[in-house]
C-alpha positions in Angstrom: 0.0 0.0 0.0 1.2 3.5 -0.8 -0.3 6.8 0.4 -1.7 9.1 -2.2 -0.6 12.7 -2.4 -3.8 13.8 -0.7 -3.4 11.1 1.9 0.1 12.2 2.7 -1.0 15.8 3.0 -3.8 14.8 5.4 -1.3 12.9 7.5 1.0 15.9 7.5 -1.9 18.2 8.5 -2.8 15.9 11.4 -6.4 15.9 10.3 -8.7 12.9 10.9 -9.0 11.1 7.5 -12.8 11.0 8.0 -12.8 14.8 8.5 -10.6 15.3 5.4 -13.0 13.1 3.3 -16.0 15.0 4.6 -14.3 18.4 3.8 -13.3 17.2 0.3 -16.8 16.2 -0.6 -18.2 19.5 0.8 -15.6 21.6 -1.0 -16.3 19.8 -4.3 -20.0 20.7 -3.8 -19.1 24.3 -2.9 -17.7 24.7 -6.4 -21.0 24.6 -8.1 -23.3 26.2 -5.6 -23.9 29.5 -3.8 -22.2 29.6 -0.4 -22.2 31.7 2.7 -19.8 31.6 5.7 -22.3 29.3 7.4 -21.7 26.8 4.6 -18.0 26.4 5.7 -18.7 26.8 9.4 -21.2 24.0 9.4 -18.8 21.9 7.4 -16.2 22.4 10.1 -18.6 21.7 12.9 -19.2 18.2 11.5 -15.6 17.1 11.8 -14.2 15.1 14.7 -11.8 17.8 15.5 -14.7 20.1 16.6 -16.0 17.5 19.1 -17.6 17.8 21.5 -20.1 20.0 19.7 -22.3 22.3 21.7 -25.2 20.4 23.2 -28.7 21.6 22.2 -31.0 21.8 25.3 -34.6 20.8 25.1 -35.8 24.4 25.2 -33.5 25.3 22.3 -34.6 22.4 20.1 -37.1 24.3 18.0 -34.8 27.4 17.6 -32.0 25.3 16.1 -34.4 23.3 14.0 -35.6 26.6 12.4 -32.0 27.8 12.0 -31.1 24.5 10.3 -34.0 24.8 7.9 -33.1 28.5 7.1 -29.5 27.6 6.4 -30.2 24.3 4.5 -30.0 26.0 1.1 -26.4 26.9 1.7 -25.2 23.8 3.6 -22.8 21.5 1.8 -24.5 18.4 3.1 -28.0 16.9 3.0 -29.9 17.3 6.2 -31.7 14.2 7.5 -35.3 14.1 8.5 -36.1 14.8 12.2 -36.9 11.1 12.9 -33.7 9.8 11.2 -30.6 8.8 13.0 -28.0 11.5 13.3 -30.5 14.4 13.2 -29.5 15.6 16.7 -25.9 15.7 15.6 -26.9 18.1 12.9 -28.6 20.4 15.4 -25.4 20.3 17.5 -23.4 21.1 14.4 -25.7 24.0 13.7 -25.4 25.4 17.2 -21.6 25.1 17.0 -21.5 26.8 13.6 -23.7 29.6 14.8 -21.5 30.2 17.8 -18.5 30.6 15.4 -20.7 32.8 13.1 -21.5 35.0 16.1 -17.7 35.5 16.6 -17.1 36.6 13.1 -20.1 38.9 13.3 -18.3 40.7 16.2 -20.3 39.5 19.1 -18.2 39.8 22.2 -17.0 36.8 24.1 -19.0 37.3 27.2 -22.3 37.5 25.3 -21.3 34.4 23.3 -20.7 32.5 26.5 -24.1 33.5 27.8 -26.0 32.7 24.6 -24.3 29.4 23.7 -23.4 28.2 27.2 -19.7 27.9 26.5 -17.1 27.9 29.2 -14.3 30.6 29.4 -11.6 29.5 27.0 -14.0 27.3 25.1 -14.6 29.8 22.3 -10.8 30.3 21.7 -10.3 26.5 21.7 -13.0 26.0 19.0 -11.6 28.9 17.0 -8.1 27.5 17.0 -9.3 24.1 15.8 -11.4 25.8 13.2 -8.5 27.9 12.0 -6.4 24.7 11.5 -9.2 23.0 9.7 -9.7 26.0 7.4 -6.0 26.0 6.6 -6.3 22.3 5.9 -9.3 22.8 3.7 -7.4 25.4 1.6 -4.6 23.0 1.2 -7.0 20.2 0.1 -8.6 22.5 -2.5 -5.1 23.0 -4.0 -4.1 19.3 -3.8 -7.4 18.2 -5.3 -6.8 20.7 -8.1 -10.4 22.0 -7.7 -10.9 24.7 -10.3 -12.4 27.2 -8.0 -10.5 30.3 -6.9 -13.8 31.5 -5.3 -13.8 28.7 -2.8 -10.2 29.2 -1.9 -10.7 33.0 -1.5 -13.8 32.4 0.6 -11.9 30.1 2.9 -9.0 32.5 3.3 -11.3 35.4 4.0 -13.2 33.4 6.6 -9.9 32.3 8.2 -8.9 36.0 8.7 -12.3 36.8 10.1 -12.1 33.9 12.5 -8.6 35.0 13.7 -9.8 38.5 14.5 -13.5 38.0 15.1 -14.6 40.6 12.5 -17.1 41.2 9.8 -15.9 41.1 6.2 -15.9 44.9 6.0 -12.9 45.1 8.3 -10.7 42.7 6.4 -8.6 45.5 4.8 -8.0 47.3 8.1 -6.8 44.3 10.2 -3.9 43.8 7.7 -2.1 46.6 9.5 0.1 45.9 12.5 -1.6 46.6 15.8 -5.0 47.0 14.2 -7.3 44.4 15.6 -11.0 43.9 16.1 -11.7 46.9 18.4 -9.5 49.5 16.6 -10.6 48.4 13.1 -14.2 48.8 14.1 -13.5 52.3 15.5 -11.8 53.3 12.3 -14.5 51.9 10.0 -17.3 53.6 12.0 -15.6 56.9 11.6 -15.3 56.5 7.8 -11.6 55.4 7.7 -11.6 52.2 5.7 -8.9 52.3 3.0 -5.2 53.1 2.7 -6.0 56.5 1.0 -8.4 57.4 3.8 -5.8 56.5 6.4 -3.4 58.8 4.6 -5.9 61.6 4.4 -7.3 61.6 7.9 -6.1 64.3 10.3 -3.5 62.9 12.8 -5.3 64.4 15.8 -8.5 62.6 14.9 -6.6 59.3 14.4 -4.8 59.8 17.7 -8.2 60.2 19.5 -9.5 57.0 17.9 -6.7 54.5 18.4 -4.1 56.3 20.6 -1.0 58.3 19.7 1.5 55.4 19.5 -0.7 53.2 17.3 -1.7 56.2 15.1 1.9 57.0 14.4 2.6 53.4 13.5 -0.4 53.2 11.2 0.6 56.4 9.4 4.1 55.0 9.0 2.6 51.8 7.4 0.9 53.9 4.7 4.1 55.8 3.9 3.7 58.8 6.2 6.6 58.5 8.6 7.2 62.2 9.5 4.1 62.8 11.5 4.0 65.4 14.3 1.1 66.1 16.5 0.6 69.2 18.6 2.4 67.7 21.6 5.5 66.8 19.5 5.7 70.4 18.2 5.4 71.8 21.7 8.1 69.5 23.0 10.4 70.4 20.0 10.1 74.2 20.7 10.6 73.6 24.5 
């Protein structure tokens, strides 16, 4: 017996072969269908690496049934009927996927813990596993030679969003050093979204939003190194 190239890659990635097989089937389906972030998050939630999935309590059953029905059009797997074996696992996968989706929709950790019943540190642990699986999924897309740049791009964007816990609109801002979830949201909400807008914004305004040290560093990253604010000028004259 000899390992295939994909088999060798799966081994190198330390991904369960069943998980890799599931992701490959899902990614092949993603090529020819409309996808959403929930498509890939649900795919991840069904892997063994994401176990244990979030338990669906009796009082939540109907809520996650409705969520599963609403998302079914975009899922990369067929949902079984309620009376079929494995249906509860699908509900647990949906709850786990929705927890991750809440993170990339910028819900804060405390509220996620309250709404999904996760323990402190549980969110980060799930995100770390998801990040590794997304990296693996991207590698599998390349290895399988799937002709879909869109799928690869979707996965990469989702991976950055998972890392920072941000909506897609903040992707350009978090590429800058020391600009994370909170600072990127502040900049975006004040109309500072692009490199040119960072260059054009008054330094005093930028300093108030993200702090003097970070504002200087950000200006330097867009090619404006010789930035002086009022305090600098006062100190220079003194």
